[in-house]
C-alpha positions in Angstrom: 18.4 -1.3 294.4 20.5 -0.3 291.4 23.1 -3.0 291.8 23.1 -3.8 288.1 26.6 -5.4 288.1 25.6 -7.9 290.8 22.4 -8.6 289.1 24.1 -9.2 285.8 26.5 -11.6 287.4 23.6 -13.5 289.0 21.8 -13.6 285.6 25.0 -14.8 283.9 25.3 -17.7 286.3 21.8 -18.8 285.6 22.0 -18.1 281.9 25.1 -20.3 281.6 23.1 -23.1 283.2 20.4 -22.7 280.4 17.8 -20.6 282.2 15.9 -18.9 279.3 14.5 -15.9 281.3 18.0 -15.2 282.7 19.4 -15.4 279.2 16.8 -12.9 278.0 17.3 -10.5 280.9 21.1 -10.6 280.4 20.6 -9.8 276.7 18.6 -6.7 277.6 21.3 -5.7 280.0 23.9 -6.0 277.3 21.6 -4.0 274.9 21.2 -1.2 277.5 24.7 -1.3 279.0 23.2 -1.9 282.5 25.6 -3.7 284.9 27.8 -4.7 281.9 29.4 -2.8 279.0 27.0 -2.3 276.2 27.7 -5.0 273.6 25.5 -5.9 270.7 27.2 -9.2 270.0 26.8 -10.5 273.6 23.2 -9.2 273.6 22.5 -11.1 270.4 24.1 -14.3 271.7 22.1 -14.4 274.9 18.9 -13.4 273.1 19.3 -16.1 270.5 19.9 -18.7 273.2 16.7 -17.7 275.0 14.8 -17.5 271.7 15.9 -21.0 270.8 14.4 -22.2 274.0 11.1 -20.7 273.1 11.3 -17.4 275.1 8.6 -15.4 273.3 10.0 -11.9 274.1 13.5 -13.0 273.0 12.0 -14.3 269.8 10.2 -11.0 269.2 13.4 -9.0 270.0 15.5 -11.3 267.8 13.0 -10.7 265.0 13.5 -6.9 265.4 17.3 -7.4 265.5 17.2 -9.4 262.2 14.9 -6.8 260.6 17.3 -4.0 261.6 20.1 -5.9 259.9 18.0 -6.3 256.7 17.7 -10.1 257.4 14.0 -10.2 256.5 13.9 -14.0 256.3 15.2 -14.2 259.9 12.9 -11.4 261.0 9.9 -13.2 259.5 10.8 -16.6 261.0 11.3 -15.3 264.6 8.3 -13.0 264.3 6.1 -15.9 263.2 7.3 -18.0 266.2 6.4 -15.2 268.7 3.1 -14.5 267.0 2.2 -18.2 267.1 2.9 -18.0 270.8 0.2 -15.2 271.0 2.4 -12.2 271.6 0.4 -9.2 270.4 3.4 -7.1 269.4 4.7 -9.9 267.2 1.2 -10.6 265.7 1.0 -6.9 264.7 4.4 -6.9 263.2 3.6 -10.1 261.3 0.5 -8.4 259.9 2.7 -5.5 258.7 5.1 -7.9 257.0 2.2 -9.5 255.2 0.7 -6.1 254.3 4.0 -4.9 252.9 5.1 -8.2 251.4 8.3 -8.3 253.3 9.9 -11.8 252.9 6.5 -13.2 252.3 3.9 -12.9 249.5 1.9 -9.8 250.1 -1.5 -10.8 251.6 -4.0 -8.4 252.9 -6.1 -11.4 254.1 -3.2 -12.6 256.3 -2.5 -9.1 257.5 -6.1 -8.7 258.6 -5.9 -12.1 260.4 -2.8 -11.0 262.4 -4.0 -7.5 263.0 -7.3 -8.9 264.4 -5.5 -11.3 266.8 -3.3 -8.4 268.1 -6.3 -6.0 268.2 -8.3 -8.5 270.3 -5.5 -8.3 272.9 -5.9 -4.5 273.1 -2.8 -3.7 271.0 -3.6 -0.1 270.0 -1.6 0.0 266.8 -3.3 -3.2 265.5 -6.7 -1.8 266.5 -5.9 1.3 264.4 -4.7 -0.7 261.4 -7.7 -3.0 261.6 -10.0 0.1 261.7 -8.2 1.5 258.7 -8.9 -1.6 256.7 -12.6 -1.5 257.7 -12.8 2.1 256.8 -11.4 1.7 253.3 -12.9 -1.8 252.8 -9.5 -3.3 252.0 -9.6 -7.2 252.2 -12.7 -7.0 254.3 -16.0 -5.4 253.6 -16.2 -1.7 254.2 -17.9 -1.2 257.6 -17.9 2.2 259.2 -19.4 0.8 262.4 -16.5 -1.6 262.8 -14.0 1.1 261.9 -15.4 3.4 264.6 -15.4 0.6 267.2 -11.7 -0.2 266.5 -10.7 3.5 266.2 -12.4 4.2 269.5 -10.6 1.3 271.3 -7.2 2.5 269.9 -8.0 6.2 270.6 -8.8 5.4 274.2 -5.3 4.1 274.5 -3.8 7.3 273.1 -3.2 6.3 269.5 -3.2 9.7 267.8 -3.9 8.4 264.3 -7.0 6.6 265.6 -8.1 9.8 267.5 -7.8 11.8 264.3 -9.6 9.1 262.2 -12.4 8.7 264.7 -13.0 12.5 264.7 -13.0 12.4 260.9 -15.3 9.5 260.8 
């Protein structure tokens, strides 16, 4: 009903009692300035508390927060936790970190592994990346049939690069 200040207060009470979902929601409210003044420090504090309790979305967001602050070790650690918990977005980002060698030894094999996990959950960007690897035969045998399959899946979700590559293929 748009009563963000009341909602924030309710989430704060639960968050202070250790409720991870409330901590996470409160962190997003501080990030967006909904019901509370926008405050990155408070957002990070509540996010970290939720992440420490295993809240997967908080872990993924904390990974992004670390990455944005050039803390690649922290980004990798939190991304790995969220990816291990089967969050497709984190699996995709972990694949990117392996592909680019960010805070980890560059490994196309590991990148393929994580892209495949995220792609199998219908994460379009991972499907497109996996298709790219099949198309060029990088770390996996070149296979135009597999490339077309993954490009098609990503293209159906609106991934423009996959749409282009599928047309090209």
